[in-house]
N, C-alpha and C positions, 0 to 999 in steps of 0.2 A: 617710923613706918606708920604709926597711928595717924599722923597728920595726912599722909598720902591716902590712907584708907578713908578718912573722913572726907577728903576732897573727892574721891571716887563716888562715895555715897551721895555727896552733895550734887555731883554731876548727874547722877541718876534721878535723885529726888531732891531738888532744891528747896522744896517746901518743908522738909524735915528740920526739926531743931537740931542744933549741933550736938547736944548731949542727950541722945536717945537712950532710954533705959533698956528697953528690949527691942532690938532692931527687927526681930521677926514679927512683932505686933504692928510694925509700921510699914513694912514692905511686902510686896506680893511675889509670886513665883516668877513673873516677868522681870521684876526688879532684881531678883536673885540671879537669874540667868544673865542679865546685863552686868551685874556686879562681878560674877564669875569671869566673864569675858574680859572685863577691865582689869581684874586682879591678875589674870594670866598674862595679859599684855604688859602691865605695869611692872610686875615682879618677876617676869620671865619664869613662870611655873606652869605646870600642867595640873589641872584640878580634875582628878578622876571622878566620874559620876558617883561612884560608891562612897566617896568622901563628903558628898553634899548632904550633910546632916544638920539638924537644928543646933546642936552643940557647937558646930564650927562657925555659925553665923548669928549667934545670939546677940552679940554686941561687938564693939570695936576691938576690945581686948581679945575676944575669942577668935575673931577673924585674923588678928595679928598673930596669935599663937599658931593658928592653923597654917598660915603662910610660912611662918618660920619653920614649922615641922616639915612642910613640903620642900622648902629650900635645903634643909639639912639632910633630907633623905635622897637628894640628887646624887 
């Protein structure tokens, strides 16, 4: 799943290095909105607005954990 998430981030921001320490320092709110749309499409999940918090988008691992939690709660 991490590889897919990295690919999605690269799709949005090809200028980012592959191993970004803190994703939130590198992307803006428009990037987050685009990432959310791609995550929903790619992983067939719905991301409620109230779950869009910094801790869920801090880095690749936190995004992965967030998506796994959403998929498990279906």
